[in-house]
N, C-alpha and C positions, 0 to 999 in steps of 0.2 A: 504494500500500500504506500504509494509515494505522493499522493495528492492531498495531504492535509497541511494546512497552514495555521500558524499560531500567532496571536498577538497578546501583549500584556498591557493593560491600562491601569493607571494609578490615580486615585483621588485622595486628596489630603484634607483632613479636617483640622483646622487650627483655631481652637477657642480663644477668646480674649484673654489677655494677661498671660501668666505663666501656666502652661498646661502641657500634658504629655502629647506629643505629636502622634497622630493616628494615621496610618497608611493602609489603604485598602487595595490589594492587588487582585485583579480579576483577569482570568485567562479566557481567551476566546479561541475555539477550535472550529475551523470551517473547512469543508471539502472544496478544493479549488478547481478540480477537474474530475472527469469520469462520470459514471452514471448517477452518482449521488451529489453532483456539483450543487453548491448552495446550501446544503445542510449544515447547520451550525449549532454550537452549544457554548454558553458562557458559564463559568463556574468559579467559585472561590476555593473549591477543593484542590488538594495537592495532586489528585489523580483524576484524569478523565478516562472513563471507560468507553471504549470504542469497539463495536462488533455488530454482528448480525442479530444477536439475541435482544429481545425487547427490553431486557433489564439494563442495558447499557445506557450511558449518558448520551452517546451519539450513536444512533442505530443506522448501520449501513448495509448495503447489499453485497459489497465487495468481499469475497471469501478469504482474502489474504490479510484482512485487518487483524492486528494483534496488539496486545497491551504494550509490548516493547516498542512499537512504532511511536507511541506517545512519548516514551522516554527518549527516543532518539531526537525527535523534533523539539520537544519542550525543554528538556534538560540539557540539550546539546552535548550529550555524552558521546565520546569518540568510539562508538561501537558499530558493528555491522548489522545487517538485517538477515543474514543467512539462516540464523536459528529460527526466526519467525517463519520464513518460507518453508523450511524443512518441517517444522511443527505443523504447518498448514497442510502440506501435501503428503508427508510421510514417504515411505518406500526408499529404495536406494536411488537417489536422484542427483543429477548434475544441475548446478545453477550457474548461469552465465550472466554477469552484471555488466551492462553497457554504461558508457560514460554519461548518457542522458538519464540514467536511473532505471531504464528498462531492465527487467529481469526475465530471462528465458528459463523455463522449468522443463527439464528433460528426464523422465524416468528411465533408468537403465534396465536393459533386458539381459539378465544374467542366466546362465545355465542353472537349472534347479539344484543340482548337486553342489555346484560351486557356491550358490547362495546359502545352502544349509551348512556347508563347511565353513564359510566365512563367519556366519553367526556363531559357530562353535569355537572357532579359532581366535576370535577377538575376546580379550579379557580387559575389563575396566576396573581400576582400583582408585579409591579415594586416598589422596595423599595426606589428608588431615590438615592441610595448609589452606587457610581462607585468604582470599584477596579480592579486591575490587578490580574488575576487568578494565575500568576506565583509567586506573592508575598505571596499569601496564601499557595500555594502548595510547595514552598521552605521550609517553616517551617515544613509542614506536612511530606515532604520527609525526613528531618532530624530526625523527631520523629520516623519514621518507619524504620530507618536504623538498629536498633538493632533487635535481634530475639525475645526478650521478653520485652514488655513494655505495659502500658495501651493503647497506641495508636495502637499497633499491635493487641491486643486483640479486640479492637473496630473494626478494619478493618476486622478481621475474622468474627465478628458478622455481619457486614454489608454484607459480602459475603453470609453468610447463609440467611440473610433477602432477598437477591436477589433471591435465589433459592425458598424461600417461596412465594415471590411475583409472580414468574413465575407459580407456582402451583395454587395459588389462582386465578390469572387472567384466566388461562385456564379453571378453574372450574366455573368461573363467580362470584366468591365471592368478589365483589369489595369493600364492606364495610369493610371486614377484611383487604383488601389491604390498605384502608384509615387509619385504625388503625396502620398498620405496618409502615406507613410513620412517625408516631410519634416516634416509636422505632428507626427507621433509623436515624432520626434527632438527637435524644438523643446520639446515638453513634457517629454520624458524628461530633458533637460539641466537642468531646474528641480528635479529630485528631490534632488540632492545636488551639492555643489561639485565632487567628484572624478569625476562621471560623464563629464565632458569635460575638455579642457585646451586651451590655445592651439594646441598642435601638432595635436590632433585637429580642432579647429575649422577650422584652415587646410587640412587634408586634405579635410574635408567641402566647404568652399567651392570648392576646386579641382575636386573631382569634379562639383559642380553646374555649374561653368563649362564642364567638358569634356563635359557632356551628360546627366548623371544627373538624372532627375526628382526623386528623393528617395533617402534612405538612412538608416541608423542604425548605431550600434555594437550588435553583437549581445551578448546577455547583460547583465550588470550595468552595464557601461560602464567607462571609465577606460583602456581598451586592448583588446587581443584582436583582434577581427575587425570590419571594416566590411562591411555589405551595402548595395549600391546597386542601384536599378532604372534601367536604361538601355535605351530602345527603339531609339535611333539613335546612331551614332558610338561603338559599344562599343569599337572599336579605339583611338579617341582617348582614351577614359577609361582603358583598360588602360595605354596608353603614359604618360599623365600620372601615374597612380598609381605605375607602375614608376619614373618619374623622381624621384618623391618617396620612393622606398624601400619602397613597399608591395608585397607579393607576392601575385599572383593565386592563388587557391585553387580548383582544379577541383572540381566537385561534381555530383551527380545526385540528383534526388528519390528517396526510398526509399518503396516501397509495401507492404512486407512487415512492417516493424517488427522487434522483437527475435526472434531464432531461435537455436537451438543449432546450431553448425556442427561441433562436436566434443564427444565425451563421454569425457573422460579423467579417471580418478580420480587425485587427488593421492596421492603415496606416503605 
């Protein structure tokens, strides 16, 4: 969802003589293009709820609307929108982001056995390290501001790896995908100093010694979740991560995307 715009208006009440200054900040959210153009909501709340369910503050027909989009536009957080699209569409999906904001959504068609093996061979562990993605991405954005830098070159390589991953998955070569995860992580670590740390590096090397072909920190980096690809000795990898204090997170692929499971109006 790329066609929401925001404005902030401020009215100040200044009573006579000495008094506390009162400021009223009101946010206005309006759809500026698309099928819902012109729909608008003004609120004093910190959060504007946007979606297709009638309980939202701003009810739209666009199926890609998500709460995080409000965070992007309103708080100016330096975060992407890939998570919202993946949550909306589900499946093993390739996203292509154009300069004008257009997003192309392409579900991948993998061999059934390769898809099952991929789900089995991917392991996710919580590092126990909490971080704000915006703090990591702020430094990364500054590093990518120039046209030529080691960080820009690393980002170009990450993009190429994305194309290679798409080709490998559609061909069913999931072991090669696992190996590319290692290349991806090595380039991702160059984007900003706080993407990784000595503790995370030690966890990663231990996972590789235990049998992981490759892996990466999910999301911005700095903490959160590790994802590893391990074809053999998965039990050994799980035991090693547990010994290091990382918790295994059970998961399954989702093929339906976002859906309404309850339609309850707010009082």
